[in-house]
N, C-alpha and C positions, 0 to 999 in steps of 0.2 A: 487555626485550632487543630491540634494533632488528635487523631482518634486512637490509634494503637501503634505500638513500636514492635516491629517483627524482627528478630535476630536472625539474619541471614547467614547460613552455614558458610565456612571458609572452604569452598569447593575449588579443586585444581582447575585451572583454565589453560588455554592454549598460550604457550609462550609467545608465539609469533603473530597471535591474532586475538585482540581483545574483542569483547562484545560490541563496544562502540565502533571500533574500526570495521568489524564484520558488517554491521549496520550501514555504515557509510559506504563501503565498497558494494554491498548488494543494492543499494539504492542508486548508485551510479550505473549498474549493470541491468537494473530492472527494465523489462520491456514496457510495463504498464507505466513507469515513471517517464520513460522516453517518450511514449505516446502522449501522455498528459502534458509534457513540456512542449511537443510539437503543436499540440492544440492551442497552447498558450501563445505560440508564435503566430499561428493562424488568427486567433482573436486579436492579437496587436494589430495585425495587418487590416483586419476587418474595421477596427476601430479608426485607423488612420483613413481608410476609405470614407467611413461615415462622417468623419471631420471635414473631409474635402468636398462633400456634395454640395455645400452652400456657396462654394467659391466660384465667382463669376467665370465665364469661359470666353475666350477670345476667338474672333471669327475673321476670316478674309473671304471675299466673295468677287468673282469676275463673271460677267455676262456679255455675250455677243449674240445679237438677233437682228434680222432684217426688219426694216420699218419703211412705211410709205413716206417719201419725201415730197417736196414741191413738184409741181406739174412739169417743169422743165428739167427736173433731175430724175424723177422716178423713185426707185427703190434706194434707200440709203441704209447704212448700218447704224445700229444702236449698240453701244458697248459702254461698260462702266465697270468700275472696280470699287470695292468698299471694304473698310476695315472698321473693326469696333469691338465691342464687348456685349455679352448677353447673359441673362440670368433667368432661371426658371423660378417663378415666385414661389412655387410649392416646395422647393428645395429649402428655402428659408423657413417656411412654416413647419416643416417636418424634420429639420435638422436637429433641433434639441432633442426630441424624442428618440430619433435614430442614433444619436450619439449616446444618449443614456442607455439605450438598449445594447448598443456594442460595448460600452463600458461595463455593463452589468454581466455580459457574456465573458468578457475579459476576466473580471474578477472572479466569476464562477469557475473558469478554467484554471486560474492560479490557485484557488483553494482546492480544486480537484486534484491538482499536481501535488499539493501538500498532502491531501489524503492518500494519494498513491504512495508517496514517500513513507508515510506512517504504516501503510499496510505492508510495504516492503520491509520495514523495520521489524514489524511484528513477525513476519514470516521467517526472516533470518534469525530472529531470537529463537524461534522453535527449532530451526535447524542447528543452531549453535549448541543449544543444550542437549539436542538429541545426539550430536556428535561427541560431546563430552561424556553423556551417559554411556554411549557405545565404547568409547575408549576405556572408561572406568570397568565397564562390564566385562570386556575382553580381559583386562587385567586380572579381575576377580575370578574369572573362569580359569585363567592360567593358574592362579593360586590355589584354586580348588583342585584343579588336576594334580598339582604337586603334593597336596595334602593326601589325595586319594592314593597316589604312588607311595607316599610314606606309609600310609596304612597297609598297603599291600606288601611292602617290605617287611613291616612289623608282623603281619600275619605269616608270611612265609618263614621268618625267623622262629616264630612260635611253633609252627608246623614241624620244623627241622628238629627243634628242641624236644618234641613230643608233647608240648603243653596245649596243643589245639589241633582239632582235625583238619584234614585237607580240604574240608569244605570252606574253611575260612579263607583260603587263597582263592577259590572259585568265586565266593562272594566279593572278595577285594577286586578281582579281576572285572567283574560286572560294574562294580562302582568306578573303576578306572575308565572303563569303556564308555560309560555314560557321561563321566566328566570330560572325556576327550571329545566326545560329540558336542557337548555344550560349548566347549572351548572353540571348537571349529565353527559352529553357528555364531557365536560371539565375534570372532574374527571376520566372518562374512558381514555381520551387521555393522561392525566398525568400519569396514572398507566402504560399504554403502553410504553410510552416514557421513564419512569424511569427504567422499566424492560429491555428495549432494551439496555439502557445505561449500566445498571449493568451487563447484559450478556456479553456485548463487553469488559468491563473492569475488571470483576470480583469483583466489588465494593458491598457493602451490600445495597440493596435497601432501607433499613430502614435509613441509613445514608443519603440518598439523598433527605431528606425532609427539612433540615434546610438550609436556604440561608444567605448569609452575603454579605455586600456591597463590591464592588471592586473599585479600584483607577480610577479616571477619566484620561485616558491617552490620549496623542496625538500620533498618529501613522504616521510616516513619510514614504510615498510611492515614489518609483523611478518613473521617467517619463516612459512612455510605452516602448520606444526603449531601455532604459537602464535595465528596469525590464526584458525584453525579452532576451536581451544579457546576463545578469546575469544568468537567468534560463537556457539558452542554454550551458552556461559554467559549470554549477554546477549540473544540474539535473542527478541523477544516471541512469535513463533510457538510456540517450545518452552515458554515460560512458560505460554502459553495451553493447550497440551495437558497440561501437568503439573497445571494447575488443573482441567482437564476430568476427568483421572484421579482426582483428589481428590473431585470431585462424583460420579463414577460409583461409587467406593468407598462414598460415603455412600448411594447409591442401593440398592446392594447390601445394605446394613444395613437400610434402610428396608423392602426386599422381604422380608427375613427376618422382620422384626417385623410385617408385615401380616396374618400368620396368627393373631395373638394375639386372644383374644375382646375384643370392644368393651365396656368398662365405662364407665358414666355415672352419676355421683353428683350429685344436687341437694339442697341444704339451705336452709332459710329458716324463715319464720314464717307461720303460717296462723291466720285469724280468720274466723268465720262462724257458722252456725246449723245444727244437725244434729237432726232430729226435734223441731224447734221449741225446742231448747235451745241458747243461745249457747255456743259453744266456741272456745277459741283456745289456741294453743301452738306450740311448734317442729315443723318437718315435715322429714323426711328421706325421699328416695326413692333407690333404686339400681336400675340396669338392666344386665343382662348379656346380650350377644348372642353366641352361639357359632355360627359358620358351619359348616356340614357339608361344604361344598366350598370351601375357601379360595383354592385355586390358588396357594398360597404357593410351591411348588416351581417353577411355571412363571414366576411373577415373578421369582424369585431367577435362574433360568436366563437370562431376557431381560436383567436388569441386569448379570449376569456377563459376557454376550455383548457388551454395550455397553462394559464395562470392558476386555475383551480387545481390542476394536476400537481404543479409545483408546490402549492400549499400542503396538499395531501401528502406528497413525498417528504416535505419538511417534518410534518407531525410524525409520520411513520419512522423517520430517521431518528427523531428526537427519542421516540419509545425504544428503538432498538439500541441506541447508545447508553440509555439509562439501564436497561436490561443487561447490556454487555459489561458495564462497569459493575453493577450490582454482582453479577455472576463471578467476575474476575475477583472481586474482594472476597466472596464466599470461597473462591477456590484457594485463595492465599491462606485463609483461616483453616481450611479443611486439610490442605497439603501440609500445613505447619503442625497440625495435630497428628496427621498421618506419619510424618517424619519422626516426630517425637516417639510415637508407639512403635514404629518399625525400628528405631534405634534400640529401644528397650528390649524388644523381641530378639534382636540381633545379639545383643549382649548376653541375654539369659541363653540363647541357643549355643553361644560360644562357650559359656561356662559348662553347659550341659555336655558339650562335645568334649571339652577338656576332661571333665570327670570321668566320661565314659572310656576315653583314651587311656587314662590313668588306670582305671578298673581292668581294662582289657590287658594291659601290660602285666598287671598283678594277678590276672586270671579271674577277677570278680565279674567281668563283663564278656559277653560274646561278640563275635565279629558282626552278627546281626545287629547288635546294639549300636556298635561303632557306625556301620553303614547307615542306619536310620538316623543316628544323631548327626552324621555329616550331611545327609540330605536335608535334615531340618535346618541346620546351621546354613547351608548353601542357599536355600530358599529365603530364609529370614534375612541373609545378608544382601541377596538380590533385591529383595523387596525394599530393604532400607536404602540401598544405592539409588533405586528408582525414585524413591519418595523424596530423597534429598535434591535430586535434579528437577523433579516435578515441582517441588516447592520454589527452588530458585527461578524456574521458568515462570511460574505463577506470578512472582514478584516483577519479574522483568516485563510480563505483559501488562501488568497494572501501570508500570512506569511509562509504557508507550501509549496506552490508551487513554491515560489521564494526563495530557501534557502539562 
């Protein structure tokens, strides 16, 4: 069920780097993602180790020692060698829970890697739209500077013709200087934003100068309750915590089994010499170790505490995701309304500036009116530009956090 349909503005995008491509490249370069994937490989190895604990072990043994022989011989040598297989019974008893615990840890690591990738995508989306906004703002400031210079030329022309005082040129010079300063700051902000995006993605900064138009898309957003339910069902952070709970449950079982006596059984074939007489045959040995102070209750308490902490973390993460999704949807609606209002304000400011400029050329307006109208239009245009990109970013964030 679709809740609302938001019309996304057709904003220019980088010709050589789409948002999807930027997200892919940033994910590959992310240190957090690389660390999470390394943890996955570690957990895979630990699972393989856990699966191998119940496998019987082979053994070989050789012994040589002196031994009392017959009276007419005296001391003789006792020697033998034996080969066989052995097993620790406890390994079989605890193998199942150990494997479940390791499998849970592996699944948690895999979902944590997915969460790291999601976070990397969200971060690069912010960098992407910040760079686009900075490029657009630089172009707008350049246009504003050109407009201020035109106003200055018009003022100078009127002063020469005697239709305006010299003060008009002074005021126009002030406006030009302010516009030039704004243009310089915008150029610096654009350079920093491009460098940040290029650093995150590995893209060539020189290729992030050309913009191309994007399609005007309508984005369908779920109602808040359905979006939250979808996020809670699909977010990898929650899947990671669920897998952690599974692993912690297995740890509790392991802790309970740790107090069992350790039993080891070896069996094989032995051949050698005993009191000078050759002997050979099957050999079996069994060993039982009963600890007097096993610490089982302390281990169980520790494992249970970790399990309780995992449940608490799950509840907290569910609450955070619900709030995050709700806030993101509110941001989309608010930014859409702000963009519409800013567009109307910019259009009105443009018409006002055009009227004042016409009036100035005809002598009905002063240079002070022109400067004031231009500042109003510049601010309204800047606000509209920022609102458009903030709206686009808000939509992109929702698309990331509600998979």
